[in-house]
C-alpha positions in Angstrom: 0.2 0.0 0.1 2.9 2.4 0.7 4.6 1.7 -2.4 1.0 2.3 -4.6 0.5 5.7 -2.2 4.5 6.5 -2.9 4.0 6.1 -6.9 0.2 8.5 -6.5 2.0 11.1 -4.9 4.9 11.5 -7.5 2.0 10.9 -10.5 -0.2 13.5 -8.8 2.7 16.5 -8.2 4.1 15.1 -11.6 1.0 15.2 -13.9 -0.1 18.7 -11.8 3.4 20.4 -12.8 2.6 19.0 -16.1 -0.9 20.6 -16.5 0.1 23.6 -15.0 3.2 24.0 -17.5 0.3 23.4 -20.9 -1.9 25.8 -19.4 0.3 28.5 -19.2 2.1 27.8 -22.3 -1.6 27.7 -24.2 -2.4 31.2 -22.6 0.7 32.9 -23.8 0.2 31.8 -27.4 -3.5 33.0 -27.1 -2.0 37.0 -26.4 -1.4 37.3 -29.8 -4.5 36.4 -30.8 -7.2 39.1 -32.3 -8.5 41.8 -30.0 -12.2 41.5 -30.1 -13.7 44.0 -31.5 -15.1 45.4 -27.5 -11.5 45.7 -26.2 -10.7 47.8 -29.1 -9.1 51.3 -28.0 -8.1 49.9 -24.8 -4.0 49.5 -25.7 -2.8 52.4 -27.8 -0.4 50.5 -30.3 2.9 51.4 -28.1 1.5 50.3 -24.8 0.1 46.8 -27.0 3.8 46.3 -28.1 4.9 47.3 -24.0 1.9 44.8 -22.9 3.5 42.4 -25.1 6.9 42.6 -24.0 5.8 42.0 -20.4 4.2 39.1 -21.0 6.7 37.6 -22.5 9.1 38.6 -19.9 6.8 37.7 -17.4 6.0 34.4 -18.8 10.0 33.4 -19.5 10.9 34.7 -15.9 7.5 32.3 -14.5 8.7 29.2 -15.8 11.8 29.1 -14.9 10.6 30.1 -11.1 7.8 26.9 -11.6 10.3 24.3 -13.5 13.2 24.8 -10.4 10.0 24.8 -7.4 9.1 21.4 -9.4 12.6 20.3 -9.5 12.7 21.0 -5.4 8.8 19.7 -4.3 10.9 16.2 -6.2 13.8 16.2 -3.6 11.8 17.1 -1.0 9.4 14.5 -1.4 12.3 11.5 -2.5 13.9 12.3 1.1 14.2 15.8 2.0 11.0 15.9 3.8 12.2 12.8 5.7 16.0 14.4 6.5 14.0 17.4 8.1 11.2 15.1 10.2 14.5 13.0 11.6 16.9 16.2 13.0 12.9 17.8 14.1 12.6 14.5 15.8 16.2 14.5 17.1 15.6 17.9 18.5 12.2 17.5 20.2 10.0 15.1 21.8 7.4 17.8 22.4 4.8 16.9 19.0 4.2 20.2 18.8 7.3 21.9 18.9 8.4 19.0 16.5 6.1 20.3 13.9 6.6 24.0 14.3 10.1 23.4 13.5 9.5 21.4 10.3 6.8 24.1 9.0 9.5 26.5 10.8 12.7 25.4 8.3 10.7 24.2 5.1 9.4 27.4 5.2 12.2 29.8 6.0 14.1 27.9 3.3 11.2 28.3 0.7 11.7 32.0 1.3 15.2 32.8 1.6 15.4 30.2 -2.2 12.7 31.9 -3.8 13.6 35.8 -2.4 16.8 36.7 -5.1 14.3 35.7 -8.1 11.8 37.5 -5.8 14.3 40.8 -5.8 14.5 40.7 -10.0 10.8 40.3 -10.2 10.3 43.5 -8.3 13.0 45.2 -9.3 14.1 44.5 -12.7 10.8 43.0 -14.3 8.7 45.2 -12.6 10.8 48.0 -12.6 11.3 47.6 -16.7 7.5 48.3 -16.8 7.1 50.8 -14.5 5.5 49.2 -11.8 7.6 48.8 -8.9 7.6 52.2 -6.3 8.7 49.7 -3.5 12.3 50.5 -1.9 15.3 48.5 -0.7 14.0 49.7 3.0 10.1 48.6 2.3 11.0 45.6 0.6 12.9 44.3 3.2 10.9 45.7 6.1 7.1 43.8 4.7 9.5 40.8 4.6 10.4 41.1 7.9 6.9 41.9 9.3 6.0 38.7 6.9 8.0 36.7 8.9 6.6 37.6 11.7 2.7 37.5 11.2 3.6 34.0 9.5 5.2 32.6 13.2 2.0 34.3 14.7 -1.0 32.9 13.1 0.9 30.2 11.1 2.6 29.0 14.2 -1.0 29.8 16.3 -2.9 27.9 14.0 -0.3 25.0 14.0 -0.1 23.9 17.5 -3.6 24.2 18.2 -4.6 21.9 15.7 -1.7 19.6 16.3 -2.8 19.4 20.3 -6.0 18.6 19.6 -4.8 15.9 18.0 -2.6 14.8 20.2 -5.4 15.6 22.9 -8.7 14.0 21.3 -6.3 11.7 18.2 -8.9 11.4 15.2 -11.3 13.6 16.7 -9.4 16.0 16.6 -11.5 17.6 12.9 -14.7 18.7 15.0 -13.1 20.7 17.4 -9.9 22.3 14.7 -12.6 23.0 11.9 -14.8 25.6 15.1 -11.6 27.3 15.9 -10.2 27.9 12.4 -13.8 28.8 11.4 -14.1 31.3 14.9 -9.9 32.4 13.2 -11.3 33.2 9.9 -14.6 34.9 11.0 -12.0 37.3 13.1 -9.4 37.7 10.2 -12.3 38.7 7.9 -13.9 41.1 10.3 -10.7 42.7 11.4 -8.2 42.2 8.4 -8.5 46.0 7.7 -8.3 47.2 10.9 -5.1 45.2 12.4 -3.1 43.6 9.5 -3.2 45.7 6.6 -2.2 48.9 8.7 1.3 47.3 9.4 2.0 47.4 6.0 0.1 50.9 5.0 -1.6 53.7 6.2 -5.3 54.3 5.7 -7.2 57.3 5.5 -10.5 58.4 5.3 -11.6 60.5 2.6 -11.6 63.7 2.7 -14.2 65.5 1.3 -14.8 67.0 -2.0 -16.5 66.4 -5.4 -15.4 62.7 -5.0 -16.9 62.3 -1.5 -20.3 64.1 -2.2 -20.6 61.0 -4.9 -19.9 58.3 -3.3 -22.4 59.7 -0.5 -25.1 60.7 -3.2 -24.7 56.6 -4.1 -25.0 55.4 -0.7 -27.7 57.0 -0.3 -29.3 55.3 -3.5 -28.1 52.0 -2.5 -28.5 52.4 1.2 -25.4 51.9 2.4 -23.3 53.5 5.2 -20.5 54.8 3.9 -18.7 55.6 7.8 -15.2 53.7 6.8 -14.6 54.3 3.2 -10.5 54.5 3.2 -7.7 55.6 0.9 -4.7 53.3 1.3 -1.3 54.6 0.2 -0.9 51.5 -2.5 1.1 54.0 -4.3 4.3 53.2 -2.2 5.0 49.8 -3.8 3.1 49.9 -7.0 1.5 51.7 -9.6 -1.4 49.2 -10.1 -4.7 50.4 -9.0 -7.1 48.4 -7.0 -10.5 48.8 -4.9 -11.6 46.5 -2.6 -14.5 45.4 0.1 -13.6 43.7 3.3 -15.7 42.7 6.1 -19.4 42.2 7.0 -21.9 43.6 8.8 -20.4 46.6 11.2 -17.2 45.8 10.6 -17.4 45.8 6.4 -15.2 48.3 4.8 -14.0 49.9 1.1 -10.4 50.9 0.5 -9.5 52.5 -2.3 -5.8 52.3 -3.7 -4.8 56.1 -4.0 -3.4 55.5 -7.8 -7.2 55.0 -8.5 -7.9 58.2 -6.3 -5.0 59.6 -9.4 -5.8 57.9 -12.1 -9.6 57.9 -12.2 -12.4 60.6 -12.4 -15.1 60.7 -9.8 -17.8 59.0 -11.8 -15.8 55.9 -12.8 -13.9 55.7 -9.3 -17.9 55.8 -8.1 -19.0 53.4 -10.7 -16.2 51.1 -9.0 -17.7 51.7 -5.6 -20.7 50.8 -6.8 -19.5 47.4 -7.7 -18.1 46.8 -4.3 -21.8 47.9 -2.6 -22.9 45.2 -5.6 -21.0 42.3 -2.9 -22.0 43.6 -0.1 -26.1 44.1 -0.6 -25.8 40.4 -3.0 -23.7 39.2 0.2 -20.9 37.5 -1.8 -18.4 38.4 1.0 -20.6 35.7 3.5 -21.0 33.6 0.8 -17.7 33.0 0.1 -16.9 32.9 3.7 -19.3 30.4 4.0 -18.7 28.0 1.5 -14.4 28.5 3.0 -15.1 26.9 5.8 -17.7 24.1 5.0 -14.3 22.9 2.5 -12.0 23.5 6.0 -14.1 21.2 7.4 -14.9 18.7 4.7 -10.5 18.7 4.4 -9.8 18.3 8.5 -12.7 15.1 8.7 -11.4 13.4 5.4 -7.5 14.6 6.9 -8.2 12.8 10.5 -9.6 9.5 8.6 -5.9 8.9 7.3 -4.1 10.5 9.4 -3.4 8.1 11.8 -2.3 4.9 8.8 1.1 3.9 8.6 1.0 3.6 5.3 1.0 7.3 5.2 4.0 8.1 6.8 5.7 5.0 4.8 4.7 6.3 1.8 7.4 8.9 2.4 10.1 6.6 3.4 9.2 6.8 6.9 8.6 5.2 10.1 8.4 7.6 12.2 4.4 8.8 12.9 4.7 12.6 12.7 1.6 14.6 12.2 3.3 16.7 10.0 4.3 14.4 7.7 1.0 12.9 7.5 -0.2 17.0 6.4 2.4 16.9 3.9 1.2 13.3 2.1 -2.8 14.4 2.5 -2.8 17.9 1.1 -0.7 15.8 -2.1 -3.3 13.4 -2.3 -6.1 16.0 -1.7 -5.2 18.4 -4.4 -6.7 16.5 -7.1 -9.8 17.3 -5.3 -8.4 20.6 -4.6 -8.3 21.7 -7.9 -11.9 20.4 -8.7 -13.4 23.0 -6.1 -11.3 25.2 -6.5 -12.5 25.3 -10.3 -15.9 26.1 -8.8 -15.4 28.8 -6.2 -13.7 30.5 -9.4 -16.6 29.7 -10.9 -18.5 31.4 -8.5 -16.6 34.5 -8.1 -16.6 35.0 -11.7 -20.9 34.7 -11.4 -20.6 37.2 -8.0 -18.3 39.6 -10.4 -20.8 40.1 -13.6 -24.2 40.5 -10.4 -21.3 43.0 -9.1 -21.3 45.0 -12.4 -24.6 44.2 -12.8 -25.8 46.3 -9.0 -23.0 48.9 -10.7 -25.0 49.4 -13.8 -28.0 49.5 -12.2 -26.6 52.4 -9.6 -23.9 53.9 -11.3 -23.1 55.3 -15.2 -23.2 52.6 -16.7 -20.1 54.0 -19.1 -18.1 55.1 -16.6 -17.8 51.6 -15.1 -16.6 49.5 -18.9 -14.6 52.9 -19.5 -13.1 52.6 -15.9 -12.3 48.8 -16.2 -10.6 49.7 -19.8 -8.4 52.0 -17.9 -7.5 49.5 -15.2 -6.7 46.7 -17.5 -4.3 49.2 -19.8 -2.4 50.7 -16.6 -1.7 46.6 -15.1 -1.1 45.5 -18.4 -3.9 43.1 -17.6 -4.3 40.1 -21.1 -7.2 41.0 -23.0 -7.3 37.0 -24.7 -6.7 35.0 -22.3 -7.0 31.0 -23.2 -10.2 29.5 -22.5 -9.1 26.9 -20.7 -6.7 29.6 -18.5 -9.8 31.2 -17.6 -12.2 28.1 -16.8 -9.3 26.9 -14.1 -7.4 29.8 -12.9 -9.6 33.6 -12.9 -11.1 34.8 -10.1 -13.2 37.5 -12.5 -14.3 37.6 -16.0 -11.9 38.5 -18.6 -13.0 41.6 -19.2 -14.7 41.3 -23.1 -17.4 39.4 -21.4 -17.7 42.0 -18.7 -17.7 44.9 -20.9 -20.3 42.8 -23.1 -22.7 42.5 -20.2 -22.3 45.9 -18.8 -23.2 47.5 -22.0 -25.7 45.5 -22.3 -27.5 46.1 -19.6 -26.9 50.0 -19.5 -29.3 49.6 -23.0 
């Protein structure tokens, strides 16, 4: 049985990698397809050539990263995980400390090994095409803060789950599910007020023409605009964005300062109408509930197999370390995870269409369309993504589909 599991693990990892490479190549090739009529004029001729060059550079660099990650994964599967497991078990007897050290070593090593490539992507590729505004000081600060959060949040959750397993055995899953669900709700409520300030400054939107238009939109849609903030995204990138987080009294809409700088009040009002649409349609809550259900299913299935010695023998280990069992399970579960990802991505695209429709009904449709076109041009986003890439990976519909619906619904 262990040998069969070992073969399954290798087949899943290799086939998943190759499938990803094929989809990536098809998507790259599709960038040279004719631009749909509804997207004509999104890019000027010079900007379009810059878009092609940027995507070519990113594709080649992404392929290099993918192959290196794939090779590193195989090395870990063929003995690396067991070697680290043997080391942590020689250092600690406590299973919680073993798991913390195990994942700490893997996480830190992976981050350090990827840092040179991330630096190249940020300060060479992104810099070359005018996106990067970060400095070495900001980059280092972000890295240290990310390590801190990973240690506190990730380490805390791992400690809790392992402790529950040592206490309850295979029945640990339901209490772990309740604990993780409570954390997910807390995180969703307070992410913008606790985590974001560690990296960015958020300031309330000041009075003016834009605030007046947004207040008018809020009155018409029955939305409280008490918590609408501008975030200083321009200190790291020129890319523009907006997002909605939280729910109930903790809901918050955040607009990037780059969005304020590059778009008109009418365009920003349409963007805000889209974000309010997510709130009115309860998309945040629906997504959170779906995530909680998925977590419960994963924990239950893991509890069924975690005590099986074949799980550990599949990697060549004679021990029953919780962390090794988790690694093997997540690999074996990945085909199911890919299927659920396709489903959740489809639902996300449907939510985007619904939010777009809400924006069309409550703001200027032409302003919404022009805002999306401008965002695409500013971010050098794809105009002709491959259908399979969209089906498997897109959380937002392609621009042509969004524009066609927006313009149709505005008639």
